[in-house]
C-alpha positions, -999 to +999 in steps of 0.1 A: -261+397+623-281+420+606-300+427+577-308+459+562-334+464+533-333+496+514-360+504+490-365+537+467-394+548+442-401+580+428-420+605+449-451+603+422-454+565+431-458+571+471-492+564+473-490+533+455-459+520+474-481+528+505-510+507+493-486+478+487-467+478+518-504+476+537-512+446+514-482+429+520-477+434+554-514+420+562-503+393+538-470+385+551-469+394+588-432+400+601-418+364+614-405+368+645-386+338+647-363+358+622-351+381+645-357+415+661-364+442+642-347+476+650-363+498+624-398+484+604-395+519+580-371+545+587-383+570+557-368+598+544-374+621+512-339+625+485-333+640+458-358+622+427-377+601+456-382+583+488-358+559+506-369+537+535-347+512+551-357+485+573-329+470+602-336+436+616-308+417+638-310+381+628-312+352+651-285+325+648-289+309+618-318+324+605-298+348+577-309+326+550-346+324+558-344+361+567-332+369+531-358+349+513-384+359+533-373+397+524-367+386+489-406+374+487-414+407+503-395+423+477-410+405+446-444+424+458-437+456+444-420+446+409-446+464+391-443+496+406-424+519+381-392+532+392-390+507+424-357+492+434-342+480+464-310+465+483-306+436+506-272+439+526-261+418+557-238+433+581-218+420+607-215+428+645-183+439+655-174+404+671-181+386+642-163+413+622-131+407+642-134+369+641-134+372+608-098+388+604-081+362+633-092+390+666-118+372+681-134+342+691 
């Protein structure tokens, strides 16, 4: 399974988000026991702001812990105006096929 976190914020908040990212990274280092980081912070500019996503391949049995860890990190950004995020979970193809009875 994969956990994808996407954040969006206005261009005008880029400096504040950058400072907060460094602060949160120091305060809450990556928990490597949760999984393998595929993309820590992939960034693009879009209309009205900046979008960043991270993607982690979650170790078996660690999804709930990974979601909680991510939510705790996102709470740190709550005071930044215009900041929003989503946390999404994705299945690998074998897991998805198994859900519909087409795999082990």
